[in-house]
N, C-alpha and C positions, 0 to 999 in steps of 0.2 A: 806719442803725442808730445809736441814741443812744450817747453817749460813756460812760455810766455802767453799762453792762451788767455784771452780777455773774457773773464767769466761774466762781466757786466754785459758785454756784447752778446754772449751766449744767452744770457737771461732775456735780453731784448728780442733776440731772434726767436727764442722759444715762445715768447708771447705772440709774435707774429705768426709762428707756426700754428699755435692754438687757434688763432683767428681764422686762418686758412682752412683748417680742418673743420671748424664750425660752419664755414661757408659751404664746403663740400657736402656736409651732412644735410644742410638745409636745401641745397640744390637737388640732391637725390630724393629727399622727401617730397619736394614740390613736383618732381617728375614722376612720382609714384614708384620709385625704385627702392628695393630693399637696402638696408644698411650693409656696408661691406663688412666681412668678417674673415678671420683666418689669414691665409696667405695673401688674399686680395687686399685686405686692410693694411697688411704689412707693406706690400709693394706701393700702395697709395701713400703711405706715410713716408717712405723713402723718397718718392717722387716729390712730395711737398717739401721735404728737407732740402733737396736740390734746388727747388724753386726759390725758397727763402734765401739760401746762400747766394744764388745767382742774382736775385734782386738786390741783395746787399752790395754785391760787386758793382752792379749797374749804378747804384746810388753813389758809390765812391767815385766812379768814373765821371758822373754828371757834376759832381761837386769839385772835381779837379784834384781830389785827394789821391794819394799813392794807393795803388792796388795791393791786393794781398798775395803772398807767395802761394804756390801750389800746396806746400806742406801745411801752411796755415789754413787753407781752404779745407783740406782733408781733415784737419783737427776739428774745425767747426762742424763739418758734416758728422764726424764720429760723435762729437759732444751732443749734438742735437738728436741724433739717433739714439744715443744712450738715454737721454732724458725722455724720449718718446717710447722706447721699447724696453729699456733696461733699468739700471739703478742710478741713473743720472750721472753726476760727475764721479761717482765711485766706480763706474763701470770699467774704466780703463784699468784699475787695479784688479777687479774681479775677473777680467779677461786674461790676466797673467797667470798661467798655470803654475808658476813657481811660487806664487804668494800663498802663504799659509794662514796668516792672521793679520788683521788691520786694526790699529788702535789710533783713534783721533781725539786728542786732548785740546779741543778748540780747533777752529778751521786751519790755523797756521801750523799746527804741530801734528803731523801724520807720520806714524811709525808702522812699518811693514815688516813682518817676520816671514822669512822665506823657508822653503822646504828643507834647506840644509841647516836650519837653526839660526842663521844670522838675522840680525835686525838692522834696519836702515831707516833713517828719517828721509822722507820724500817730500816733494812739493805739495802745496795745499790742493785740496780737491773741491774747494768752494771759494767763492769770492768774499764771504763773510760768515760769521756765525749764524746770522739770519738766513743766509742762503743754505747753509748746512742743515739747519732746522727744517727749512722748507722741503729739502730733498727727503729728509727722513719722514716728514708728514705725508708727502706724496706716496712714498713706499708703503707707509702704514695704512693708508686709505685703500690700497688695492691688493694687499697680500693677505693670505689666510682666509678663514671662513667668515670673518666679521671685521668691520672697520676698527682700527685701533688708534685712539686719539693720542696725540703727542703735543702737549701745551703746558701752560703753567699749572693747570689743574690736574693734568696727567703727566707727571714729570718723567715717567719711564715708559719705554716701549720695548717689546721683545717680539721679533717677527722673523720670518723666513724670506730671504731674497729670491729672485727668479732663478738663480743658479743653484739653489739649495743651501747657500750659506746662511748662517744665523747671525742676526744683528740685534744688539742690545744697546739702547741709548738712554741717556738721562740728561735733563736740563733743569735749570732753576735751583738745583741743590748743589751745583758746582758753579765756579766763576764763568765757565764757558761750557757749551754742550760737549758731552763726552760720548763717544761711539766706539764700540768694540764689535768687530766682525770676525767670526770664526768660520773659516772656509771648510767645506766638505768636498775635497778634490776627488774623492772616489764615490760619486753618487750611486753608481751601480757596480757593486763589487761582490765577489764570492770568496769563499774560503781559499780556493786555489789562487786567487789574486793576492791574498794576504800571505800565502806561502812565498810568492815571488817578491813581496815587499819585506821578507824576513820578519814578519810579525809572529809567525808560528811556523812549525815544521809540519811535514806530511803526517806524521804519527798523531800529533796533537789535532790537526785539522780533521783527521779521520774520526777521532774521539768526539770532537764537538759536533760534527755532522751527525754522528749516531745518536748523540744526546738529544738533538733537535728532532730527529726522525722518531726517536723513542718517546717523544712527548714529555721530556723531562722539563721541569721549571728551572730556568737559568736566569741568574742576575749577573749582569756585566758591570763590574766596578772599576773605578780608576779616577785619576785626578783630572783637572781641567785640561782639555785638548789632548787627552791621552789616546783618543780614538775609540771611545765607547760606542758612539753612534755608528761609525763605519763597521765596527765588529758586529753590532746588532744587525745591521743591514746584511752583512755576510752570512750570519746565522740564519736569517730569514730566507735566504735562497734555498735552504734545505727543506723548507715547508712545501708540501705538495700543492700544485695549482688547484687541486680540488677542494682544498680547505678554505673556510671562511675566516678571514683575518680582520680583526677590529683593532685599530691603533688609537691610543689616547696620548695626546701631547699638549704641552703648554703653548708651543708654537710649532706649526707643521714643518718638519724637517726630514722625517724618515722617507717619505715619498713612496712607500710600498704600494699605495693605491694608484699611483701613477704608472706603475709597470703592469699594464694589463696582461702582458704575455705570461709573466711569472706569477702574478697575483690577480687573476681576473675577478675574484670575489673578495675584495678588500675595501674597507671603509675607514676613513680617517676622521677622528673626533678631535676637536681643538677646544681648549679651555677658553671661556669668554670672560673678559674682565668686566667689572661694573661700569655703568655709564657715569656721566657727570653728577647724577643725582644719587649715586651709590647703589643703583638697582640693576637687575638684569644679569648679574654674574652667574656663570655656570662653572663649578669647580671641577678639578680633576677627579676627586672622590666621587662626585655625582656622575661624571661621565663613565667612570669605571663601572659603577652600578648599572648605568644605562646599557653598557655593552653586554652585560650578563643576561639581559632580557632580550637580546637580539640574536640568539642562536649562534654564538661564536664557536668556531673550532679552536681558535686561539685568541687571546687578548694580549697585546703588546703595549706596554707603557713606556713611552719614550724616555722619560727621566723621572725618577721618584725624588721628589723634593719636599714632601709634606705628608699630611694625614692620609693621602690616597694609598699609602703603603699598607694600612690596615685593611682597607677594602680589597686591595689587590691580593694580599696574602690569604685573606678569607676566601676569595674566589679560587685560589690555587688549591685550597683544601676541600673545596666542594665540587670537584670533578672537572674543573677547567684546567686540565693538564696541558703542558706544552707552552706555557706563558713565558714571555721574554720581557726583560726590563733592564734599565741601567740605573746606576746610583753613583754619586760622587763619594769616593773613599780614598784613603791614603794607602790602604793595604787590604788584602783579602780578609785578614783577621779583623779589620776595623769595620767591616760591613754590618755585622750584628749591632754594634754600638751605634752606628749611624741609624739603622732601622729603629732601634729602641728610642733614639732621640725624637724621630718623627712620630713614632707610635704614641708616645706620652703626650704629644701636642694634639692628637686626634680627639674627637668628641668622646671616644671610648676611654680615653686616659689609661691606656694599657700599662700596667707596671712591668718591670723587667721580666719577671717570671713568666707572665702571660705572653709577652713578646717573644721570648725564647721558644716557648711551646708553639707559637704560631709559625715562627720561622722554621722550626724543626719539622713541622707537619706540612709546610707549604713549599719550601725551597728544596731543590735537589742539588744544584751546583751553583758555586760562586766562581766566576771567572774574572781575574784581575789583569788589567792591561796597563802598561806604564809607558810614558814617553821618555826615551833616553836621548840625551844630547851630549856631544863632545867631539873634539877634533874636527869641527866644521861640518859635522853631519848629525842627523837625528833620525830616529826610527821608533816605531811603536812595537812593543813586545808583549805578548801574553806571557806573563812570568809566573802565574800561579792559577791552579784550578783546585778548588776544595769541594769535596762531596759532603753534604750535610748528613751527619751520622746519628742524629738523635740528641739526647740530653744526658749530661753527666750526672753523677750522684749528687753533686753540689749545686745542681740547677743551671749549669752553664751549657751552651751549645757545643756539641761535639762535632768536629769536622776532621776529615782526612784529607791531607794535601796530596793529591794525586800527581800533580806536576809542580815543580818549584826550582829555585835556584840551587845549583850544585857548586862544589868547590871550584870547578873549572870556570865558573862564571856563566855557564850555559844553563838554559832551562831544560830540565830533563824529567822524565817519568820516575817517580819514586817507586822502584820495583817492589819494595817490601810492603807496600800499602795496597790492600785489596779493595777493589771497586765493589761496593755493596749491591749495586744494581747491574752487575755485569751481564747477567743473563738477558735483561731487557736490551742492553746495548748490543749484545751479540746478535739478537734477533733483528736489530735494526741495521746490521751490516758492519759493526765494529770488528776489526781484526787486531787484537792486542799485540800480536807478534810482529806488527808492522809489515804486513804483506804488500802494502802499496795502496795508492789512492785510485779509485775507479770512478 
């Protein structure tokens, strides 16, 4: 797309496009025809875009103005189709497979982080801050399971974009609207794919696959953009299609319910924020409790960020084995401290000792993933796996690090550390001697 695209023109043509679509809807209704849907609606939308741009060219010719170049025409078509079907002016960046993350500090300052770890400032994606806010409002009105407001009364919004990326935006509490988009470039990924990306090796992938098949409770930990969600998706591919999966998320991004082939019996639950009057909220903790009453084979919590951790761990101790979740942490050893911080904020007000007991009886494995950057490249690496091994005499959580960093700088199996649940993993197909991946 050229750098001189006229966003004011795009917005005017978008309004004309909306009017044309409404005329077509009313025409079909008057003729007793059903509303178009699916591919038919998509094709009609593309035809209307072409019509609007052609009409614009005709108006230029009639007024004696200079016509537009072919490249500019294509840019207009792409911009209008993006606003009709995609993420508006952001779509051009979302269509770039090399883009990793997008940060917008007001409409004039757009920074893109690429897959190789480099960051570049690119041209604006909106004509003004008002235009940027309007784009976010449009997306918020149509994504997820419920409309999410974004205005002076609701200054933040968290939502999933059509391509699976996660968008978080704030306004009114900053001088200009601020938007951060985290790309999920591997929406459908398995453990074998992560081997190819050097996130883990074959031996480690074999172990994790067995842990999921053996219905062990696994928490994936890591920092921001470490790859926690991608790893969780990969682990979920080891769940049998016969199992009923219920996912609980703040904003839908896992997408397991959308893969009917791999997970035909999956249901996604999404937190609902309060309305303008402060009513109607449905919390993560409430949703976790709801899932336990709906015959789940497994409950997956997209990201633990609050008091839902207590409900989730209680569920793990009451027969809901095989649960998966993610949590933000700086190291695998830091996970328990983070859980305790959330637990003491819960209505139960769990003290440290009770939290440790809950973790010891609920969790089986903590998997830590880290994003490494340097020399113009970056990659995600599973650098630690800890097995929860009970409680020490002084009341601390005991863990055995099965995989960790060695002096060579590589992540290796700690051969002197015994796996407590080894028999369960062997029954699930694990081969500790590294006989290969099947």
